[in-house]
LUMTI-573412 format. One record per residue (C-alpha): residue number from 1; residue in one letter; x, y, z. Coordinates in steps of 0.1 Angstrom, whole numbers, always signed. Each point is the difference from the previous one (the first is absolute). Last residue first. Example, Ala and Ser with C-alpha at 12.3 -4.5 7.8 and 13.67 -1.06 7.14 Angstrom:
<sites>
  num  residuo     c1     c2     c3
    2        S   +137    -11    +71
    1        A    -14    -34     +7
</sites>
This chain:
<sites>
  num  residuo     c1     c2     c3
  397        X   -272   -229    +47
  396        X    +33    -14    -13
  395        X    +17    +35     -1
  394        X    -11     +5    +37
  393        X    +18    -32    +10
  392        X    +32    +10    -19
  391        X     -1    +34    +18
  390        X     -3    -17    +34
  389        X    +28    -24     -8
  388        X    +21    +29    -12
  387        X     -4    +18    +32
  386        X     +8    -30    +22
  385        X    +31     -6    -21
  384        X     +9    +36     +8
  383        X     +0     -5    +37
  382        X    +18    -34     -4
  381        X    +28    +17    -18
  380        X     +5    +31    +22
  379        X    +22    -19    +25
  378        X    +23     -9    -28
  377        X    +13    -37     +2
  376        X    -29    -12    -21
  375        X    +14    +21    -30
  374        X     -9    +35    -14
  373        X     +8    +13    -34
  372        X    -34    +17     -2
  371        X    -15    -12    -33
  370        X    +16    -34     -5
  369        X     +5    -10    +37
  368        X    -34    +14    +11
  367        X    -18    -17    -30
  366        X    +18    -33     +6
  365        X    -12     +1    +36
  364        X    -36     +7    -10
  363        X     -2    -28    -26
  362        X     +6     +8    -36
  361        X    -21     +4    -32
  360        X    -27    +24    +11
  359        X    +22    +24    +19
  358        X    +27     +1    -28
  357        X    -27     +6    -27
  356        X    -15    +29    +21
  355        X    +34    +15     +4
  354        X     +7     -3    -37
  353        X    -32    +20     -7
  352        X    +11    +26    +25
  351        X    +34     +2    -15
  350        X    -16     +6    -35
  349        X    -17    +33    +11
  348        X    -23    +15    -26
  347        X    -32    -13    +15
  346        X     +5    -13    +35
  345        X     +0    -38     +1
  344        X    +10     -2    +37
  343        X     +5    +26    +27
  342        X    -11    -24    +28
  341        X    +36     -8     +8
  340        X     +6    +37     +4
  339        X    -30     +2    +25
  338        X    +16    -28    +20
  337        X    +34    +16     +1
  336        X    -16    +33    +12
  335        X    -17    -20    +28
  334        X    +33    -16     +8
  333        X    +16    +35     +3
  332        X    -28    +10    +24
  331        X     +6    -31    +21
  330        X    +38     +3     +3
  329        X     +6     +3    +37
  328        X    +36     -5    +11
  327        X    +16    -33     +9
  326        X    +34     +9    -14
  325        X     -2    -25    -28
  324        X    -35    +14     -7
  323        X    +13    +36     -4
  322        X    +26    -11    -25
  321        X    -25    -20    -21
  320        X    -26    +27     +2
  319        X    +25    +26    -13
  318        X     +9    -18    -31
  317        X    -33    -18     -5
  316        X    -20    +31     -5
  315        X    +20    +27    -18
  314        X    +25    -23    -20
  313        X    +29    -21     +9
  312        X    -17    -33     -1
  311        X    -25     +5    -28
  310        X    -37    +11     +5
  309        X     +6    +33    -19
  308        X    +16    -17    -29
  307        X    -28    -26     -3
  306        X    -26    +28     +5
  305        X    +11    +18    -32
  304        X    -28    +26     +1
  303        X    -14    +13    +32
  302        X     +7    +37     -6
  301        X    -15     -2    -34
  300        X    -30    -20    +10
  299        X     -6    +23    +30
  298        X     -4    +30    -24
  297        X    +21    +30    +10
  296        X    -22    +31     -1
  295        X    +31    +23     +4
  294        X    -17    +33    +10
  293        X    -18    -17    +30
  292        X    +34     -5    +18
  291        X     -6    -28    +25
  290        X    +33    -16    -10
  289        X    +18    +31    +11
  288        X    -18     +5    +33
  287        X     +6    -37     +9
  286        X    +38     +6     -8
  285        X     +2    +32    +20
  284        X    -16    -17    +31
  283        X    +25    -29     -4
  282        X    +30    +25     -3
  281        X    -12    +17    +32
  280        X     -1    -33    +18
  279        X    +34     -9    -13
  278        X    +15    +32    +13
  277        X    -18     -6    +34
  276        X    +15    -34     +2
  275        X    +35    +12     -8
  274        X    +16    -23    -26
  273        X    +24    -25    +16
  272        X     +0    -21    -33
  271        X    -13    -34    +13
  270        X    -20    +11    +30
  269        X    -16    +31    -17
  268        X     -6    -17    -33
  267        X    -15    -32    +15
  266        X    -23    +17    +24
  265        X    -10    +23    -29
  264        X    -10    -30    -21
  263        X    -25     -9    +27
  262        X    -13    +36     +4
  261        X     -3     +1    -37
  260        X    -23    -30     -2
  259        X    -21    +16    +28
  258        X     -2    +33    -19
  257        X    -11    -18    -32
  256        X    -25    -23    +17
  255        X    -14    +32    +18
  254        X     -5    +17    -34
  253        X    -17    -31    -13
  252        X    -26     +0    +28
  251        X     -6    +38     -2
  250        X     -7     -2    -38
  249        X    +13    +34    -13
  248        X    +32    -18     -5
  247        X    -16    -23    -26
  246        X    -15    +29    -19
  245        X    +34    +17     -3
  244        X    +15    -33    -10
  243        X    -24     -1    -29
  242        X    -31    -21    -11
  241        X    -11    -15    +33
  240        X    -17    -34     -1
  239        X    +13    -13    +34
  238        X    +24    -26    -17
  237        X    +15    +28    -21
  236        X     +2    +24    +30
  235        X    +17    -26    +22
  234        X    +25     -7    -28
  233        X     +6    +38     -8
  232        X     +1    +12    +36
  231        X    +26    -27    +10
  230        X    +19     +6    -32
  229        X     +5    +37     +8
  228        X     +8     -6    +35
  227        X    +26    -27     -7
  226        X    +14    +20    -28
  225        X     +4    +32    +19
  224        X    +10    -15    +33
  223        X    +18    -33     -4
  222        X    +15    +10    -34
  221        X    +10    +36    +11
  220        X    +14     -9    +34
  219        X    +17    -31    -15
  218        X    +18    +20    -27
  217        X     +9    +30    +22
  216        X    +14    -23    +28
  215        X    +20    -20    -25
  214        X    +16    +29    -19
  213        X    +31     +5    +22
  212        X    +25    +26    -13
  211        X    -27    +24    -13
  210        X     -6    +22    -30
  209        X    -33    +19     -1
  208        X    -10     +6    -36
  207        X    -19    +32     -7
  206        X    +24    +15    -25
  205        X    +22    -27    -17
  204        X    +38     +5     +0
  203        X    +15    -34     -4
  202        X    +17    -15    +30
  201        X    +35    +14     +8
  200        X    +29    -23     -9
  199        X    +20    -20    +23
  198        X    -24    -15     +6
  197        X    -31     -4    -22
  196        X    -14    -32    +16
  195        X     -4    +18    +34
  194        X    -26    +26    -10
  193        X    -30    -21     +6
  192        X    -31    +18    -15
  191        X    -31    +15    +16
  190        X    -28    +14    -22
  189        X    -29    +14    +19
  188        X    -30    +18    -14
  187        X    -31    +19    +11
  186        X    -18    +21    -26
  185        X    -22    -29    -12
  184        X     -1     -9    -37
  183        X    -15     +9    -34
  182        X    +19     -9    -30
  181        X     -3    +16    -35
  180        X     +9    -23    -29
  179        X    -36     -2    -12
  178        X    -24     +8    +28
  177        X    -30    -10    -20
  176        X     -7    -33    +19
  175        X     +6    +17    +33
  174        X    +30    -13    +19
  173        X     +4    -31    +23
  172        X    +15    +12    +32
  171        X    +36    +11     +7
  170        X     +7     +0    +37
  169        X    +36     +9     +8
  168        X    +26    -19    +20
  167        X    +33    -12    -14
  166        X    +26    -21    +19
  165        X    +33     -4    -17
  164        X    +28    -25     -6
  163        X    +32    +11    -17
  162        X    +19    -18    -27
  161        X    +33    +14    -12
  160        X    +11     -4    -36
  159        X    +31     +1    -22
  158        X    +30     -6    +23
  157        X    -24    -20    +23
  156        X     -5    -25    -28
  155        X    +36    -10     -2
  154        X     -5    -36    +12
  153        X    -33     -2    -19
  152        X    +18    +10    -32
  151        X    +25    -28     +4
  150        X    -29    -25     +5
  149        X    -19    +11    -32
  148        X    -33    +18     +1
  147        X    -37     -9     -4
  146        X     -1    -38     +1
  145        X    +27     +0    +27
  144        X    -25    +19    +23
  143        X    +15    +33    +12
  142        X    -29    +20    -14
  141        X    -25    -24    +17
  140        X    +18     +3    +33
  139        X     +1    +38     -4
  138        X    -37     +1     -6
  137        X     -6    -19    +33
  136        X    +24    +23    +19
  135        X    -18    +30    -15
  134        X    -33    -14    +13
  133        X    +12     -5    +35
  132        X    -33     +1    +16
  131        X    -29     +5    -25
  130        X    -22    +29    -11
  129        X    +23     +9    -29
  128        X    +24    +28     -8
  127        X    +30    -19    -12
  126        X    +32    +22     +2
  125        X    +30     -6    -23
  124        X    +27    +28     +1
  123        X    +25     -5    -29
  122        X    +36     +1    +10
  121        X    +20    +31    -11
  120        X    +11     -4    -36
  119        X    +37     -7    -10
  118        X     -5    -37     -8
  117        X    -27     +8    -26
  116        X    -34    -16     +7
  115        X    -10    -30    -22
  114        X     -1    -26    +27
  113        X    -24    +23    +19
  112        X    -23     +3    -29
  111        X     +1    -38     -7
  110        X     -9     -6    +38
  109        X    -29    +26     -3
  108        X    -13    -19    -30
  107        X     +2    -34    +18
  106        X    -16    +13    +33
  105        X    -32    +15    -15
  104        X    -17    -35     -1
  103        X    +12    -11    +34
  102        X    -14    +32    +17
  101        X    -35     -7    -14
  100        X    -12    -19    +31
   99        X     +9    +30    +23
   98        X    -22    +25    -18
   97        X    +13    +23    -28
   96        X    +11    +31    +18
   95        X    +37     +2    -11
   94        X    +30    +23     +3
   93        X    +33     +2    -19
   92        X    +22    +30     +8
   91        X    +30    +17    -17
   90        X     -6    -12    -35
   89        X    +25     -6    -28
   88        X     -2    -38     -3
   87        X    -36     +0    +12
   86        X    -10    +21    -32
   85        X    +19    -25    -23
   84        X    -17    -30    +17
   83        X    -34    +17     -5
   82        X     +7     +6    -37
   81        X    +11    -37     -3
   80        X    -34    -11    +14
   79        X    -20    +17    -26
   78        X    -31    -22     -5
   77        X     -7    -11    +35
   76        X    +18    +29    +17
   75        X    -24    +25    -18
   74        X    +19    +31     +6
   73        X    -12    +34    +15
   72        X    +16    +34     +2
   71        X     -2    +27    +28
   70        X     +8    +37     +4
   69        X    -34    +10    +13
   68        X    -22     -5    +31
   67        X    -25    +28     +9
   66        X     -9     +2    +36
   65        X    -35     +5    +15
   64        X    -12     +9    +35
   63        X    -34     -8    +17
   62        X    -14    +11    +33
   61        X     +5     -4    +38
   60        X    -21    -32     +1
   59        X    +23    -16    -24
   58        X     +8     -4    -37
   57        X    +33     +1    -19
   56        X     -4     +2    -38
   55        X    +28    -11    -22
   54        X     -3    +14    -35
   53        X    +13    -11    -33
   52        X    +25    +12    -26
   51        X    +14     -4    -35
   50        X    -28    -23    -12
   49        X     +6    -23    -30
   48        X    +28    -22    +15
   47        X    -19     -2    +32
   46        X    -31    -11    -18
   45        X    +19    -26    -21
   44        X    +16    -13    +31
   43        X    -34     -5    +17
   42        X    -16    -16    -31
   41        X    +30    -24     -3
   40        X     +1    -13    +36
   39        X    +34    -16     +2
   38        X    +16    +27    +20
   37        X    +32    +21     +2
   36        X     -4    +37     +9
   35        X    +31    +22     -6
   34        X     +0    +29    +26
   33        X    +23    +31     -5
   32        X    +11     +7    +36
   31        X     -2    +35    +15
   30        X    -12    -10    +35
   29        X    -35    +10     -7
   28        X     +0    -25    -29
   27        X    +14    -28    +23
   26        X    -28     +8    +25
   25        X    -27     +0    -26
   24        X    +15    -32    -16
   23        X     -3    -18    +34
   22        X    -35    +11    +10
   21        X    -25     +8    -27
   20        X    +16    -15    -31
   19        X    +13    -32    +16
   18        X    -28     -3    +25
   17        X    -26     +4    -26
   16        X    +15    -23    -26
   15        X    +32     +6    -20
   14        X    +18    -30    +15
   13        X    +38     -1     -4
   12        X    +16    +33     +6
   11        X    +33    +10    -16
   10        X    +15    +31    +16
    9        X    +23    +26    -17
    8        X    +21    +28    +14
    7        X     +8    +30    -22
    6        X    -10    +25    +27
    5        X    -22    +30     +5
    4        X    -19     +0    +33
    3        X    -37     -2     +8
    2        X    -14    +14    +32
    1        X    -20    -22    +23
</sites>
């Protein structure tokens, strides 16, 4: 991607590996000045002290490097007003903070939107998270009465437009001495809904695929990439494997992943009218990507946050619930769900500790309702209750 010269500015919340290595890289290559906003003081200090960092793309076909420059960084915890001022004059706001953090960045974004001059083009707000409708979720928090006044909510579209997106790129844990440099896979996909920007054109960002209907792309990605990656990680963790690569070299686990993706493919093809051969090729590509030996992705990193990954609209329960309602086979997805429920008390992962607590303090039906958002009227409910009962019995042994 070739850089262009422009005076455009983007504010990006979340200066972690995805923020620096994926989103900011694309914004930089599109000619934007990138202003990072984060609460991690050491990270912000490093970005302020270092004028550039490298993005390293690795794959079987070789390695390429890009140098990222033209950025600034602000500690949004200690210098909130500075962030507000940047948003007030920005063209784009993006974020990669994790779905659970959206509510914390919403107030400062709301203040920045409220401060925008009336003659400015509406701000483009795009959440880049592994979650369905993440930008809608962020917008709801921004429009909360605690964050902006009713009259400003009514005129919000004059100052900001909110577009959902689907992002797809594997960014593994980095080497301890990597500093600000980020290593990631060569493959990427960033699909964004163009419709909220009408009658304007969407912002110019190289590498983004603009579409009029995002749903098929979001579900295809979440129920293929994320389902496959998590299935390999949870089976790998419970099977004693260190990395996803190691897990997928286990013939039994590789078959589990393929079977789970055959089941989600049934849903994707039937629901969205995607060509079966196209989906089959996509699955093959995804399994090849998550098998990349150059990424060395630890199963604990990929499996972290099991409460979110077991939730109602996520990578296991989401497709399994729809398939079950239609009488389709979900046994491999249920196996993945069980492995996720067994991902408990993992060092460094608070959600796995909370999951263990929920399982120990509630009966099986309550666990399924609290964690998975299922109720007795759902056909999947008794199947997951059986899983939880089995996990609870094993925990007592």
